[in-house]
ROSESE-576373 format. One record per residue (C-alpha): residue in three letters; x, y, z; residue number from 1. Coordinates in nm, 3 decimals, padded with zeros to 5 digits, always signed. Example, Ala and Ser with C-alpha at 12.3 -4.5 7.8 and 13.67 -1.06 7.14 Angstrom:
2
[rec 'ALA', [+01.230, -00.450, +00.780], 1]
[rec 'SER', [+01.367, -00.106, +00.714], 2]
***
This chain:
425
[rec 'UNK', [-00.305, -01.654, +00.823], 1]
[rec 'UNK', [-00.154, -01.625, +00.481], 2]
[rec 'UNK', [-00.228, -01.295, +00.313], 3]
[rec 'UNK', [-00.193, -01.176, -00.056], 4]
[rec 'UNK', [-00.135, -00.821, -00.099], 5]
[rec 'UNK', [-00.183, -00.694, -00.467], 6]
[rec 'UNK', [+00.010, -00.382, -00.581], 7]
[rec 'UNK', [+00.356, -00.256, -00.625], 8]
[rec 'UNK', [+00.382, +00.105, -00.509], 9]
[rec 'UNK', [+00.468, +00.294, -00.193], 10]
[rec 'UNK', [+00.119, +00.270, -00.069], 11]
[rec 'UNK', [+00.161, -00.118, -00.092], 12]
[rec 'UNK', [+00.492, -00.124, +00.072], 13]
[rec 'UNK', [+00.341, +00.077, +00.369], 14]
[rec 'UNK', [+00.054, -00.166, +00.392], 15]
[rec 'UNK', [+00.311, -00.444, +00.375], 16]
[rec 'UNK', [+00.509, -00.311, +00.666], 17]
[rec 'UNK', [+00.189, -00.262, +00.880], 18]
[rec 'UNK', [+00.045, -00.605, +00.802], 19]
[rec 'UNK', [+00.375, -00.774, +00.880], 20]
[rec 'UNK', [+00.338, -00.653, +01.237], 21]
[rec 'UNK', [+00.023, -00.862, +01.301], 22]
[rec 'UNK', [+00.062, -01.148, +01.522], 23]
[rec 'UNK', [-00.213, -01.316, +01.326], 24]
[rec 'UNK', [+00.001, -01.329, +01.004], 25]
[rec 'UNK', [+00.166, -01.647, +00.913], 26]
[rec 'UNK', [+00.305, -01.539, +00.574], 27]
[rec 'UNK', [+00.276, -01.230, +00.345], 28]
[rec 'UNK', [+00.287, -01.257, -00.023], 29]
[rec 'UNK', [+00.293, -00.951, -00.260], 30]
[rec 'UNK', [+00.194, -00.940, -00.630], 31]
[rec 'UNK', [+00.388, -00.813, -00.815], 32]
[rec 'UNK', [+00.549, -00.612, -00.528], 33]
[rec 'UNK', [+00.872, -00.417, -00.538], 34]
[rec 'UNK', [+01.228, -00.450, -00.420], 35]
[rec 'UNK', [+01.156, -00.284, -00.084], 36]
[rec 'UNK', [+00.866, -00.522, -00.005], 37]
[rec 'UNK', [+01.087, -00.822, -00.042], 38]
[rec 'UNK', [+01.204, -00.743, +00.319], 39]
[rec 'UNK', [+00.868, -00.837, +00.463], 40]
[rec 'UNK', [+00.684, -01.025, +00.191], 41]
[rec 'UNK', [+00.752, -01.297, -00.058], 42]
[rec 'UNK', [+00.722, -01.150, -00.413], 43]
[rec 'UNK', [+00.502, -01.331, -00.657], 44]
[rec 'UNK', [+00.492, -01.294, -01.035], 45]
[rec 'UNK', [+00.110, -01.266, -01.070], 46]
[rec 'UNK', [-00.080, -01.062, -01.333], 47]
[rec 'UNK', [-00.325, -00.891, -01.115], 48]
[rec 'UNK', [-00.566, -00.829, -01.414], 49]
[rec 'UNK', [-00.575, -01.206, -01.463], 50]
[rec 'UNK', [-00.845, -01.282, -01.179], 51]
[rec 'UNK', [-00.823, -01.658, -01.259], 52]
[rec 'UNK', [-00.463, -01.668, -01.207], 53]
[rec 'UNK', [-00.493, -01.483, -00.870], 54]
[rec 'UNK', [-00.781, -01.712, -00.750], 55]
[rec 'UNK', [-00.572, -02.020, -00.837], 56]
[rec 'UNK', [-00.274, -01.875, -00.635], 57]
[rec 'UNK', [-00.508, -01.829, -00.333], 58]
[rec 'UNK', [-00.629, -02.183, -00.339], 59]
[rec 'UNK', [-00.268, -02.340, -00.383], 60]
[rec 'UNK', [-00.130, -02.114, -00.096], 61]
[rec 'UNK', [-00.429, -02.122, +00.135], 62]
[rec 'UNK', [-00.478, -01.733, +00.123], 63]
[rec 'UNK', [-00.702, -01.624, +00.402], 64]
[rec 'UNK', [-00.721, -01.256, +00.295], 65]
[rec 'UNK', [-00.644, -01.072, -00.028], 66]
[rec 'UNK', [-00.562, -00.694, +00.019], 67]
[rec 'UNK', [-00.619, -00.510, -00.295], 68]
[rec 'UNK', [-00.415, -00.201, -00.307], 69]
[rec 'UNK', [-00.471, -00.005, -00.643], 70]
[rec 'UNK', [-00.812, +00.124, -00.773], 71]
[rec 'UNK', [-00.803, -00.052, -01.111], 72]
[rec 'UNK', [-00.849, -00.414, -00.992], 73]
[rec 'UNK', [-01.125, -00.294, -00.758], 74]
[rec 'UNK', [-01.319, -00.126, -01.041], 75]
[rec 'UNK', [-01.261, -00.434, -01.265], 76]
[rec 'UNK', [-01.433, -00.643, -01.022], 77]
[rec 'UNK', [-01.156, -00.859, -00.863], 78]
[rec 'UNK', [-01.335, -00.861, -00.498], 79]
[rec 'UNK', [-01.638, -01.010, -00.669], 80]
[rec 'UNK', [-01.454, -01.284, -00.861], 81]
[rec 'UNK', [-01.264, -01.365, -00.551], 82]
[rec 'UNK', [-01.598, -01.383, -00.343], 83]
[rec 'UNK', [-01.734, -01.629, -00.612], 84]
[rec 'UNK', [-01.440, -01.850, -00.556], 85]
[rec 'UNK', [-01.471, -01.844, -00.176], 86]
[rec 'UNK', [-01.172, -01.603, -00.122], 87]
[rec 'UNK', [-01.189, -01.338, +00.129], 88]
[rec 'UNK', [-01.084, -00.976, +00.021], 89]
[rec 'UNK', [-01.042, -00.646, +00.165], 90]
[rec 'UNK', [-01.208, -00.391, -00.070], 91]
[rec 'UNK', [-01.530, -00.294, -00.225], 92]
[rec 'UNK', [-01.719, -00.488, -00.479], 93]
[rec 'UNK', [-01.734, -00.370, -00.853], 94]
[rec 'UNK', [-02.060, -00.191, -00.796], 95]
[rec 'UNK', [-01.940, -00.019, -00.472], 96]
[rec 'UNK', [-01.612, +00.085, -00.639], 97]
[rec 'UNK', [-01.811, +00.292, -00.859], 98]
[rec 'UNK', [-01.756, +00.567, -00.601], 99]
[rec 'UNK', [-01.409, +00.598, -00.765], 100]
[rec 'UNK', [-01.484, +00.456, -01.091], 101]
[rec 'UNK', [-01.748, +00.708, -01.198], 102]
[rec 'UNK', [-01.735, +01.070, -01.079], 103]
[rec 'UNK', [-02.084, +01.132, -01.200], 104]
[rec 'UNK', [-02.205, +00.830, -01.005], 105]
[rec 'UNK', [-02.078, +00.988, -00.685], 106]
[rec 'UNK', [-02.209, +01.318, -00.766], 107]
[rec 'UNK', [-02.564, +01.163, -00.816], 108]
[rec 'UNK', [-02.534, +00.982, -00.497], 109]
[rec 'UNK', [-02.436, +01.306, -00.313], 110]
[rec 'UNK', [-02.738, +01.481, -00.472], 111]
[rec 'UNK', [-02.991, +01.197, -00.380], 112]
[rec 'UNK', [-02.857, +01.166, -00.009], 113]
[rec 'UNK', [-02.799, +01.526, +00.067], 114]
[rec 'UNK', [-02.425, +01.491, +00.098], 115]
[rec 'UNK', [-02.245, +01.829, +00.078], 116]
[rec 'UNK', [-02.055, +01.869, -00.243], 117]
[rec 'UNK', [-02.007, +02.131, -00.526], 118]
[rec 'UNK', [-02.303, +02.212, -00.772], 119]
[rec 'UNK', [-02.255, +02.010, -01.079], 120]
[rec 'UNK', [-02.377, +01.868, -01.420], 121]
[rec 'UNK', [-02.290, +01.552, -01.621], 122]
[rec 'UNK', [-02.230, +01.576, -01.988], 123]
[rec 'UNK', [-02.194, +01.334, -02.287], 124]
[rec 'UNK', [-02.127, +01.587, -02.541], 125]
[rec 'UNK', [-01.883, +01.892, -02.570], 126]
[rec 'UNK', [-02.126, +02.173, -02.656], 127]
[rec 'UNK', [-02.385, +02.141, -02.381], 128]
[rec 'UNK', [-02.080, +02.114, -02.143], 129]
[rec 'UNK', [-01.934, +02.432, -02.289], 130]
[rec 'UNK', [-02.263, +02.620, -02.267], 131]
[rec 'UNK', [-02.292, +02.519, -01.905], 132]
[rec 'UNK', [-01.946, +02.660, -01.850], 133]
[rec 'UNK', [-02.027, +02.978, -01.993], 134]
[rec 'UNK', [-02.328, +03.018, -01.770], 135]
[rec 'UNK', [-02.135, +02.922, -01.471], 136]
[rec 'UNK', [-01.832, +03.116, -01.529], 137]
[rec 'UNK', [-01.482, +03.063, -01.395], 138]
[rec 'UNK', [-01.306, +02.925, -01.198], 139]
[rec 'UNK', [-01.473, +02.597, -01.265], 140]
[rec 'UNK', [-01.364, +02.232, -01.247], 141]
[rec 'UNK', [-01.374, +01.987, -01.544], 142]
[rec 'UNK', [-01.347, +01.612, -01.474], 143]
[rec 'UNK', [-01.320, +01.301, -01.676], 144]
[rec 'UNK', [-01.576, +01.066, -01.554], 145]
[rec 'UNK', [-01.367, +00.753, -01.516], 146]
[rec 'UNK', [-01.035, +00.650, -01.385], 147]
[rec 'UNK', [-00.775, +00.867, -01.541], 148]
[rec 'UNK', [-00.449, +00.777, -01.329], 149]
[rec 'UNK', [-00.512, +01.080, -01.117], 150]
[rec 'UNK', [-00.488, +01.305, -01.416], 151]
[rec 'UNK', [-00.849, +01.356, -01.522], 152]
[rec 'UNK', [-00.936, +01.666, -01.308], 153]
[rec 'UNK', [-00.860, +02.014, -01.465], 154]
[rec 'UNK', [-00.922, +02.322, -01.246], 155]
[rec 'UNK', [-00.969, +02.599, -01.497], 156]
[rec 'UNK', [-00.907, +02.968, -01.400], 157]
[rec 'UNK', [-01.077, +03.088, -01.714], 158]
[rec 'UNK', [-01.386, +02.980, -01.937], 159]
[rec 'UNK', [-01.151, +02.937, -02.228], 160]
[rec 'UNK', [-00.939, +02.696, -02.027], 161]
[rec 'UNK', [-01.242, +02.504, -01.904], 162]
[rec 'UNK', [-01.361, +02.474, -02.273], 163]
[rec 'UNK', [-01.032, +02.341, -02.390], 164]
[rec 'UNK', [-01.041, +02.087, -02.112], 165]
[rec 'UNK', [-01.376, +01.955, -02.235], 166]
[rec 'UNK', [-01.237, +01.925, -02.590], 167]
[rec 'UNK', [-00.934, +01.743, -02.460], 168]
[rec 'UNK', [-01.134, +01.507, -02.268], 169]
[rec 'UNK', [-01.391, +01.435, -02.539], 170]
[rec 'UNK', [-01.096, +01.430, -02.782], 171]
[rec 'UNK', [-00.973, +01.108, -02.632], 172]
[rec 'UNK', [-00.695, +01.230, -02.386], 173]
[rec 'UNK', [-00.813, +00.997, -02.121], 174]
[rec 'UNK', [-00.945, +00.718, -02.331], 175]
[rec 'UNK', [-01.278, +00.558, -02.212], 176]
[rec 'UNK', [-01.254, +00.753, -01.903], 177]
[rec 'UNK', [-01.353, +01.064, -02.088], 178]
[rec 'UNK', [-01.680, +00.926, -02.249], 179]
[rec 'UNK', [-01.849, +01.149, -02.001], 180]
[rec 'UNK', [-01.754, +01.479, -01.838], 181]
[rec 'UNK', [-01.861, +01.627, -01.503], 182]
[rec 'UNK', [-01.837, +01.999, -01.472], 183]
[rec 'UNK', [-01.862, +02.135, -01.115], 184]
[rec 'UNK', [-01.828, +02.452, -00.913], 185]
[rec 'UNK', [-01.489, +02.545, -00.765], 186]
[rec 'UNK', [-01.474, +02.498, -00.404], 187]
[rec 'UNK', [-01.241, +02.735, -00.199], 188]
[rec 'UNK', [-01.082, +02.654, +00.125], 189]
[rec 'UNK', [-00.834, +02.389, +00.273], 190]
[rec 'UNK', [-00.796, +02.032, +00.124], 191]
[rec 'UNK', [-00.776, +01.734, +00.361], 192]
[rec 'UNK', [-00.785, +01.367, +00.312], 193]
[rec 'UNK', [-01.006, +01.169, +00.548], 194]
[rec 'UNK', [-01.020, +00.786, +00.571], 195]
[rec 'UNK', [-01.289, +00.561, +00.732], 196]
[rec 'UNK', [-01.314, +00.192, +00.751], 197]
[rec 'UNK', [-01.647, +00.038, +00.639], 198]
[rec 'UNK', [-01.813, -00.306, +00.675], 199]
[rec 'UNK', [-02.122, -00.238, +00.466], 200]
[rec 'UNK', [-02.335, -00.135, +00.761], 201]
[rec 'UNK', [-02.100, +00.075, +00.979], 202]
[rec 'UNK', [-01.813, +00.310, +00.935], 203]
[rec 'UNK', [-01.517, +00.354, +01.175], 204]
[rec 'UNK', [-01.303, +00.682, +01.140], 205]
[rec 'UNK', [-00.945, +00.586, +01.060], 206]
[rec 'UNK', [-00.714, +00.879, +01.009], 207]
[rec 'UNK', [-00.671, +01.207, +00.830], 208]
[rec 'UNK', [-00.379, +01.340, +00.617], 209]
[rec 'UNK', [-00.287, +01.640, +00.386], 210]
[rec 'UNK', [-00.088, +01.592, +00.075], 211]
[rec 'UNK', [+00.106, +01.822, -00.166], 212]
[rec 'UNK', [-00.007, +01.774, -00.521], 213]
[rec 'UNK', [+00.202, +02.017, -00.708], 214]
[rec 'UNK', [+00.542, +01.927, -00.841], 215]
[rec 'UNK', [+00.719, +02.231, -00.723], 216]
[rec 'UNK', [+00.799, +02.431, -00.404], 217]
[rec 'UNK', [+00.532, +02.676, -00.297], 218]
[rec 'UNK', [+00.267, +02.450, -00.462], 219]
[rec 'UNK', [+00.374, +02.542, -00.800], 220]
[rec 'UNK', [+00.383, +02.359, -01.135], 221]
[rec 'UNK', [+00.168, +02.053, -01.267], 222]
[rec 'UNK', [-00.034, +01.834, -01.054], 223]
[rec 'UNK', [+00.117, +01.500, -00.974], 224]
[rec 'UNK', [+00.010, +01.183, -00.786], 225]
[rec 'UNK', [+00.152, +01.364, -00.471], 226]
[rec 'UNK', [+00.496, +01.482, -00.370], 227]
[rec 'UNK', [+00.454, +01.441, +00.007], 228]
[rec 'UNK', [+00.212, +01.426, +00.287], 229]
[rec 'UNK', [+00.164, +01.450, +00.672], 230]
[rec 'UNK', [-00.066, +01.305, +00.924], 231]
[rec 'UNK', [-00.281, +01.411, +01.109], 232]
[rec 'UNK', [-00.428, +01.700, +00.927], 233]
[rec 'UNK', [-00.447, +02.002, +01.165], 234]
[rec 'UNK', [-00.768, +02.126, +00.991], 235]
[rec 'UNK', [-00.940, +01.792, +01.077], 236]
[rec 'UNK', [-01.023, +01.876, +01.441], 237]
[rec 'UNK', [-01.225, +01.618, +01.632], 238]
[rec 'UNK', [-01.541, +01.842, +01.559], 239]
[rec 'UNK', [-01.470, +01.846, +01.191], 240]
[rec 'UNK', [-01.399, +01.488, +01.173], 241]
[rec 'UNK', [-01.730, +01.403, +01.347], 242]
[rec 'UNK', [-01.900, +01.631, +01.113], 243]
[rec 'UNK', [-01.746, +01.450, +00.817], 244]
[rec 'UNK', [-01.866, +01.120, +00.946], 245]
[rec 'UNK', [-02.207, +01.232, +01.019], 246]
[rec 'UNK', [-02.270, +01.437, +00.701], 247]
[rec 'UNK', [-02.054, +01.249, +00.444], 248]
[rec 'UNK', [-01.946, +00.900, +00.535], 249]
[rec 'UNK', [-02.256, +00.765, +00.705], 250]
[rec 'UNK', [-02.498, +00.893, +00.435], 251]
[rec 'UNK', [-02.268, +00.732, +00.174], 252]
[rec 'UNK', [-02.293, +00.405, +00.348], 253]
[rec 'UNK', [-02.669, +00.435, +00.360], 254]
[rec 'UNK', [-02.694, +00.536, +00.011], 255]
[rec 'UNK', [-02.479, +00.263, -00.127], 256]
[rec 'UNK', [-02.674, +00.013, +00.074], 257]
[rec 'UNK', [-03.007, +00.151, -00.062], 258]
[rec 'UNK', [-02.861, +00.106, -00.414], 259]
[rec 'UNK', [-02.776, -00.262, -00.358], 260]
[rec 'UNK', [-02.398, -00.192, -00.327], 261]
[rec 'UNK', [-02.295, -00.207, +00.023], 262]
[rec 'UNK', [-01.953, -00.065, +00.072], 263]
[rec 'UNK', [-01.686, -00.260, +00.238], 264]
[rec 'UNK', [-01.313, -00.155, +00.264], 265]
[rec 'UNK', [-01.148, +00.180, +00.313], 266]
[rec 'UNK', [-01.326, +00.498, +00.203], 267]
[rec 'UNK', [-01.109, +00.775, +00.111], 268]
[rec 'UNK', [-01.290, +01.111, +00.121], 269]
[rec 'UNK', [-01.113, +01.389, -00.046], 270]
[rec 'UNK', [-01.239, +01.701, +00.124], 271]
[rec 'UNK', [-01.246, +02.090, +00.100], 272]
[rec 'UNK', [-01.299, +02.269, +00.450], 273]
[rec 'UNK', [-01.430, +02.596, +00.368], 274]
[rec 'UNK', [-01.676, +02.850, +00.482], 275]
[rec 'UNK', [-01.959, +02.609, +00.431], 276]
[rec 'UNK', [-01.792, +02.338, +00.645], 277]
[rec 'UNK', [-01.654, +02.026, +00.496], 278]
[rec 'UNK', [-01.748, +01.939, +00.144], 279]
[rec 'UNK', [-01.668, +01.627, -00.075], 280]
[rec 'UNK', [-01.432, +01.681, -00.367], 281]
[rec 'UNK', [-01.429, +01.329, -00.451], 282]
[rec 'UNK', [-01.412, +00.957, -00.318], 283]
[rec 'UNK', [-01.152, +00.699, -00.370], 284]
[rec 'UNK', [-01.221, +00.329, -00.303], 285]
[rec 'UNK', [-00.874, +00.245, -00.154], 286]
[rec 'UNK', [-00.588, +00.388, +00.051], 287]
[rec 'UNK', [-00.439, +00.702, -00.081], 288]
[rec 'UNK', [-00.070, +00.739, -00.199], 289]
[rec 'UNK', [+00.118, +00.891, -00.028], 290]
[rec 'UNK', [-00.123, +00.934, +00.251], 291]
[rec 'UNK', [-00.090, +00.568, +00.347], 292]
[rec 'UNK', [+00.281, +00.619, +00.422], 293]
[rec 'UNK', [+00.204, +00.882, +00.694], 294]
[rec 'UNK', [-00.103, +00.718, +00.836], 295]
[rec 'UNK', [+00.015, +00.369, +00.891], 296]
[rec 'UNK', [+00.317, +00.456, +01.102], 297]
[rec 'UNK', [+00.093, +00.624, +01.350], 298]
[rec 'UNK', [-00.135, +00.306, +01.363], 299]
[rec 'UNK', [-00.130, +00.131, +01.691], 300]
[rec 'UNK', [-00.436, -00.106, +01.628], 301]
[rec 'UNK', [-00.371, -00.435, +01.433], 302]
[rec 'UNK', [-00.429, -00.351, +01.065], 303]
[rec 'UNK', [-00.483, -00.709, +00.962], 304]
[rec 'UNK', [-00.769, -00.738, +01.240], 305]
[rec 'UNK', [-00.929, -00.420, +01.104], 306]
[rec 'UNK', [-00.931, -00.544, +00.751], 307]
[rec 'UNK', [-01.075, -00.892, +00.852], 308]
[rec 'UNK', [-01.355, -00.713, +01.038], 309]
[rec 'UNK', [-01.434, -00.502, +00.728], 310]
[rec 'UNK', [-01.460, -00.804, +00.512], 311]
[rec 'UNK', [-01.648, -01.003, +00.764], 312]
[rec 'UNK', [-01.899, -00.722, +00.825], 313]
[rec 'UNK', [-01.806, -00.685, +01.198], 314]
[rec 'UNK', [-01.633, -00.352, +01.256], 315]
[rec 'UNK', [-01.561, -00.319, +01.640], 316]
[rec 'UNK', [-01.740, -00.046, +01.830], 317]
[rec 'UNK', [-01.406, +00.085, +01.982], 318]
[rec 'UNK', [-01.229, +00.340, +01.795], 319]
[rec 'UNK', [-00.894, +00.292, +01.599], 320]
[rec 'UNK', [-00.599, +00.381, +01.811], 321]
[rec 'UNK', [-00.336, +00.613, +01.649], 322]
[rec 'UNK', [-00.025, +00.767, +01.792], 323]
[rec 'UNK', [-00.042, +01.136, +01.879], 324]
[rec 'UNK', [+00.272, +01.206, +01.703], 325]
[rec 'UNK', [+00.290, +01.345, +01.349], 326]
[rec 'UNK', [+00.422, +01.151, +01.050], 327]
[rec 'UNK', [+00.558, +01.331, +00.742], 328]
[rec 'UNK', [+00.663, +01.184, +00.408], 329]
[rec 'UNK', [+00.871, +01.336, +00.142], 330]
[rec 'UNK', [+00.845, +01.192, -00.226], 331]
[rec 'UNK', [+01.177, +01.140, -00.402], 332]
[rec 'UNK', [+01.091, +01.163, -00.773], 333]
[rec 'UNK', [+01.298, +01.084, -01.090], 334]
[rec 'UNK', [+01.409, +01.379, -01.288], 335]
[rec 'UNK', [+01.152, +01.473, -01.539], 336]
[rec 'UNK', [+00.865, +01.378, -01.349], 337]
[rec 'UNK', [+00.556, +01.408, -01.383], 338]
[rec 'UNK', [+00.572, +01.447, -01.772], 339]
[rec 'UNK', [+00.879, +01.229, -01.864], 340]
[rec 'UNK', [+01.060, +01.065, -01.570], 341]
[rec 'UNK', [+01.398, +00.917, -01.646], 342]
[rec 'UNK', [+01.447, +00.561, -01.568], 343]
[rec 'UNK', [+01.748, +00.354, -01.498], 344]
[rec 'UNK', [+01.968, +00.576, -01.258], 345]
[rec 'UNK', [+02.127, +00.420, -00.969], 346]
[rec 'UNK', [+02.020, +00.486, -00.595], 347]
[rec 'UNK', [+02.272, +00.440, -00.332], 348]
[rec 'UNK', [+02.313, +00.489, +00.044], 349]
[rec 'UNK', [+01.954, +00.393, +00.150], 350]
[rec 'UNK', [+02.078, +00.198, +00.444], 351]
[rec 'UNK', [+02.230, +00.509, +00.598], 352]
[rec 'UNK', [+01.905, +00.689, +00.560], 353]
[rec 'UNK', [+01.688, +00.402, +00.686], 354]
[rec 'UNK', [+01.911, +00.371, +00.994], 355]
[rec 'UNK', [+01.806, +00.681, +01.141], 356]
[rec 'UNK', [+01.561, +00.659, +01.440], 357]
[rec 'UNK', [+01.192, +00.720, +01.355], 358]
[rec 'UNK', [+01.253, +00.701, +00.980], 359]
[rec 'UNK', [+01.094, +00.447, +00.739], 360]
[rec 'UNK', [+01.170, +00.425, +00.358], 361]
[rec 'UNK', [+00.905, +00.285, +00.120], 362]
[rec 'UNK', [+00.970, +00.198, -00.234], 363]
[rec 'UNK', [+00.735, +00.330, -00.496], 364]
[rec 'UNK', [+00.916, +00.293, -00.830], 365]
[rec 'UNK', [+01.249, +00.094, -00.811], 366]
[rec 'UNK', [+01.389, -00.232, -00.963], 367]
[rec 'UNK', [+01.688, -00.451, -00.888], 368]
[rec 'UNK', [+01.982, -00.492, -01.139], 369]
[rec 'UNK', [+02.193, -00.740, -00.963], 370]
[rec 'UNK', [+02.314, -00.558, -00.638], 371]
[rec 'UNK', [+02.213, -00.227, -00.774], 372]
[rec 'UNK', [+01.896, -00.055, -00.693], 373]
[rec 'UNK', [+01.766, +00.156, -01.004], 374]
[rec 'UNK', [+01.484, +00.403, -01.060], 375]
[rec 'UNK', [+01.189, +00.261, -01.238], 376]
[rec 'UNK', [+00.917, +00.506, -01.214], 377]
[rec 'UNK', [+00.802, +00.875, -01.168], 378]
[rec 'UNK', [+00.768, +00.857, -00.779], 379]
[rec 'UNK', [+01.058, +00.650, -00.663], 380]
[rec 'UNK', [+01.107, +00.653, -00.296], 381]
[rec 'UNK', [+00.913, +00.781, +00.002], 382]
[rec 'UNK', [+01.104, +00.886, +00.314], 383]
[rec 'UNK', [+00.885, +00.908, +00.620], 384]
[rec 'UNK', [+00.972, +01.029, +00.959], 385]
[rec 'UNK', [+00.789, +01.057, +01.274], 386]
[rec 'UNK', [+00.815, +01.346, +01.523], 387]
[rec 'UNK', [+00.643, +01.501, +01.844], 388]
[rec 'UNK', [+00.502, +01.767, +01.603], 389]
[rec 'UNK', [+00.503, +01.844, +01.236], 390]
[rec 'UNK', [+00.828, +02.052, +01.260], 391]
[rec 'UNK', [+01.024, +01.773, +01.419], 392]
[rec 'UNK', [+00.883, +01.511, +01.166], 393]
[rec 'UNK', [+00.978, +01.750, +00.880], 394]
[rec 'UNK', [+01.331, +01.811, +01.005], 395]
[rec 'UNK', [+01.385, +01.428, +01.053], 396]
[rec 'UNK', [+01.246, +01.350, +00.702], 397]
[rec 'UNK', [+01.468, +01.602, +00.533], 398]
[rec 'UNK', [+01.778, +01.488, +00.726], 399]
[rec 'UNK', [+01.713, +01.123, +00.611], 400]
[rec 'UNK', [+01.647, +01.208, +00.247], 401]
[rec 'UNK', [+01.969, +01.413, +00.223], 402]
[rec 'UNK', [+02.175, +01.097, +00.305], 403]
[rec 'UNK', [+02.051, +00.924, -00.004], 404]
[rec 'UNK', [+02.288, +00.938, -00.298], 405]
[rec 'UNK', [+02.072, +00.965, -00.608], 406]
[rec 'UNK', [+02.167, +01.250, -00.858], 407]
[rec 'UNK', [+01.879, +01.125, -01.085], 408]
[rec 'UNK', [+01.604, +01.247, -00.849], 409]
[rec 'UNK', [+01.457, +01.554, -00.690], 410]
[rec 'UNK', [+01.209, +01.638, -00.401], 411]
[rec 'UNK', [+01.030, +01.934, -00.277], 412]
[rec 'UNK', [+01.192, +02.125, +00.007], 413]
[rec 'UNK', [+00.868, +02.245, +00.163], 414]
[rec 'UNK', [+00.657, +01.944, +00.240], 415]
[rec 'UNK', [+00.447, +02.016, +00.557], 416]
[rec 'UNK', [+00.468, +02.387, +00.530], 417]
[rec 'UNK', [+00.110, +02.438, +00.618], 418]
[rec 'UNK', [+00.125, +02.229, +00.939], 419]
[rec 'UNK', [+00.461, +02.367, +01.039], 420]
[rec 'UNK', [+00.378, +02.743, +00.972], 421]
[rec 'UNK', [+00.172, +02.914, +01.249], 422]
[rec 'UNK', [-00.195, +02.849, +01.196], 423]
[rec 'UNK', [-00.448, +03.155, +01.174], 424]
[rec 'UNK', [-00.683, +03.142, +01.457], 425]
***
């Protein structure tokens, strides 16, 4: 089977590596892809936003499945357009992708189907939002309703900070994504990411992970797209995972079907595990980044088979098989990230690092200039290592990253600290 993978980041490189392992795969194409993906896929110069061009390519190349990596094409309805053209795709429809495309939509679904989440209200004007904030107090969370490249959530420690966030969002900081604001209570506890595969009727637990959002060691500094991750998440015990499936994932599938938008694809639940048990922070309608880079090396089931089963509405009854080992990823970011990443610096010695046992390097923001590999983004590389436990995976990842010759980049030195440190009983 020929497969087309849409996207160009570290998540897509990890997906490409996993898909390339399938005996069912005839040829893998990636659009637009990145230099690292060229090792396992043929790169294609396609504008992913041009749905007609994607459809034409699928017809010419006899594509059996399109795998959509990022969220923007899903929210724009690429799966719907592919379906109309008779092309099978892994990912939710436009109406189902509202789970990520509109935070207000998701909060309303939680309210209507008794899915545990923080108390909230939706606002289309600043003053009512500020009045609500003053009544609720701080800490409190202010969110732009739509897609904001992971930057539309402000955890405010004071009422003044929350009011400023409201003004910033309604002032156009996130464009159309800020036409509406969601204000919700602050949840306390331990964050975790949980992934389930869905075929519109049923859900199958996939894997868990924890990531590090803050740019600096000790979880300091501004939020980023993620500076590293590890899988599995220790807090996601079998009991907690079963509770998440029962109280969050399955009611969501039921609710989406009832609303005429059955959900197919991967459902990414961002969770807070606190005194009240697992509560939903937000949904994403695709695999996470950098969570994918640590989940897929642990996957022992054929990923292409699972994706086809989701698209066809026939998920297997048997569980997904994952290695019991731990995977840990360290993100190598360009100096200046996240505010003003520097581009164009040369990266050397990747081969030395990738040659280490149990190490995989995925590209997230690179480009080729002849024989030279250059930084071309904020998060540039992901260095992933497997180990028998988190401490071993961490040690291997840092051994590998230190072999890379790139003065133009930096990385956190404490990825995985929560899993490595002794856990409180």
